[in-house]
N, C-alpha and C positions, 0 to 999 in steps of 0.2 A: 753567561758562561760558567759562573760559579755554581749555579743551580744544576746545570748540565753535567759538569764534572763531578758534582756531588752524587749524581745518579749513575754516572758512567766515567769513572776515574781515568780510563784509557785516553779520553779526549785531551787531558791535560798535556800530553806529549806534543800536541799540535797547536797549543794556544800561545800567543805572544802579544805584545803591545806594539801597535803600529806607530808611525811617525806622528800621528795625531793623539797618541795616548789612549787609543781605544783597544780594548781587549778583543781579539779576533783570531781567525785562523787564516792560513794561506790557501785561498780558494783556487789557486793554480795547481795545488797538490791533490791528486785524486784520492790518496789515502786519507788526507785530512778531511775531505768532503765526505768520504765514506764513514769515518768515525763520528763526524758531526751528525750524520743521519742516524747512526746507531744511538747516539746520545739523545737526540730528539725523540726517537721512537721509544726508548726506555723511560725517559723522564715524563713525557706527556701521555704516552699510550700504553705503558706497562708491557712493552714488547722486549722480552729479555734476550732473545736471540734472533738476529736478522743478518743475512749475508746474501751477496750476489756474486756470480762468477766474475772473474777478472775481465775487465773490458766491457761489461754490460752496464746499461743505463742506471746511474745513481740519481734517482729523481729528487729534485729539491722539494722537500716535504711541505713547507708552508704553502707553496703554490698549488700543490696537489690537494691539500686540505681545503683550499679555497673552492675548488670545483665541487667538493663534497658539501661544503656549507651552502654554496649557491644553489645546488641541487635540492638540498633540504628545504631551503626557503621557497624555492619554486614549487616543489611538490606540495608543501603546506598551503601555498596560495591557490593551488589547483584543487584543494579540498581533500587531498590524499592523507590518510593517517600515517604519519612518518614513524610511528612506533612499530609498525609491522611491515616494513618495506623489504622487497626482494629486488636486487639490482644485478645487472649483467655488465661486466667490464670487458670490452673488446680490446684485445692486445694487452693483457694484464702485465706482461713483462716478468723478468726474473725477480724484480723488486716487489711485486704484488702489492704495490703501495695503495692503490685506490680501494681494493677490498679490505685491506688492513685498516685504513682510516674510516671507511664506512662502517665496519664492524665495531671498532673501538669508540668512535665518537657517537654513533647513533644506534648501535646494536642492530644494524641492517644485516640481513642474510645476503651474502654476495656470492656470485659465480664469476670467475675470471677465466678467459680463454686466450690462447695464443697459438700461432702457427709454429713457433719454435719449441721443439721438444726440450731443449736445454732450459729455456725460460720456464716452461711448465714444470719441469722437475725441480728447479730452484724455488719457484713459487710454492710448490707443494711442501718442500722442505721447510720453508719459512712458516707455513701454516702449522705443520706437524711439530715444529720446535716450540710452539707457544700454545699452551692449553687454553688460553683465553680466546683463541681464534678457531679452534678445531670444530666447534659446533656452528660456526657462522660462515665459513668460506669453503667453497668447492672450486677446484681448478680443473679445467678441461682442455684437452689438446684439439686444435683445429687442424686435421691432417691435410685439408685441401685449401691452399692459399687463395684459390679463386673464390672461395665462399667466405662470408662474414657471419651470418646467423645460421645458415643451413649447416646441419651436422652438429650444432651446439644447442639450439633451442628445440627440444623434443616436443611432440604434439601435446603432451600433458603439462608442459611448462607454462608459467605465467610470470612475467617480471614487471614490476611497476615502472622501471626505467632501464634503459641501456645507456652506457657512457663509453666514450672513447677519446683518447688523446692520440690522434693519428700521426704517422710519420709525415712531417710537413715539408720535407725537401723532395725534389724530383730526381735527384741523382746523388751519387757519392761526392762528386765535386762540389755541388751546391751545399751539401751538408758540411763539408770542410770549410767552405767560405763563410757559412753561417756561424760555425764555431769560432773561427778566427775573428769575426766581427764581435761576437759576444766577449771574447777574451780581451779585445782591444777596448771595448767599453768598460771592462773591469780593470783596465790599465795593466794587463798581464801580457807578457811577451812570449810565454810558453806556447808551443804549438800542439801540445797534447790536449785531448779531450778531458777536461777536468771532471766532467760529469759522466764520461764514458758514453757507450752506446754502440750497439751492433747495427748492421745495415738495415734490417727490418724494423729497428726501433727508430731510425733517423730518416730514412728515405724510402720511397716506392715510386714505381713508374707513374708519371703524371703528377706526382706530388700530392699535397693535401687536397686540392680541389677535386681531382679525379677520384681519389679514394672516398671522399665524402659523397660524391655523386653515385659511386658504386653502392655505398652503404644505403643511400636513400632508395635506389632502385630495388635492392634486395629486401629492404625493410617492409615494402608493400605486402610481401607474402607472409609477414609475421605481424600484421597490424592488429590482430585480435589477441596476440600473446605478449605484446610489450606495450605498456600504457603510453609512455613517452620515450621516443628515441632522442638521444642527445649526443652532441659531439663538440669538442673544442675546435674553434677556428682561429688559428694564430695569425693568419694573414687576412686583413680586412678586405683587401682587393679581391679575395676569392668569394666574397658574399654574393655578388650578383649572379655568378654561375650557379651557386648553391640554391639561391632563391628561384632561379629559373627552373631548375630540376624539380624543386618542391612544387612549384606552380603547375608544372607539366603533369605531375602525379596527383594533383589536387590535395596536397597535404596542408593541414593547418600548422602554422609554425610561429615560433617566437624567438627573438634574439636576446640573450641575457648578457649584458656587458659586465666584464670583470676587470678589476685593476688592483694591482698590489705593487706599491712603490712606483717605479717608473715603467713597470711592465703592464701593458694593456692587452687584453685578450677578450674572447667572447665565447659563449656557448650557443649553438644553434639547437633548438628543441623542436621536434615535430611529432605529429600524430595524424592518423587518418580517421576522419569522422564519418 
């Protein structure tokens, strides 16, 4: 916290010592979480200006960086030169966090897309506000929510990978229950979403499993333009449905286990040979 406030003094307003004598912030306070992200981005990644519209998803940066690091390791193991990578982020969000981390950690050229025009405009503003990002990130609007790759991946495009952190709830009610469970685990009694999030960021019809199955079906048409398709799978019980879809389309796939603290997740990666 001392190092973070040294880089971003505004964070000091939200820092206190808890009952265990640990220097921390109030994670139930959305403003405190927002400023912690600003501090992390400035201190570790030299992002001097970063903002999101009120109520939009304030992504926990360490977990997002994990996806990027696991991808880098995976691509290197597959013999891909990670010094000249081009990546596509499906559902970039207003925070633009995956392209920012890919660009700043590994100098990857990143394209991010989203169905929300508000998110697209906010992501572009974050890129334009930082000269270290402008040559590395392109943001595109997906005007048709029925499509994932179509309309984004042009005939001349090639990406070494695509990535996605899909909305994993099936309804607004399920999203609310999930948030309340998270807050309870943090021993927080507030009902507000401390990390925020809009409907399209948190839930979609059919939830995570159906979204990923849609992505797999559509990916077949872009098998020569994307080296590896990847997606986070937050719910382990969804894996059998995903594996079934991959087998149906004869896709080669790997599951990459991820863990940080008590949180466990995984990345499903597939390609068509």
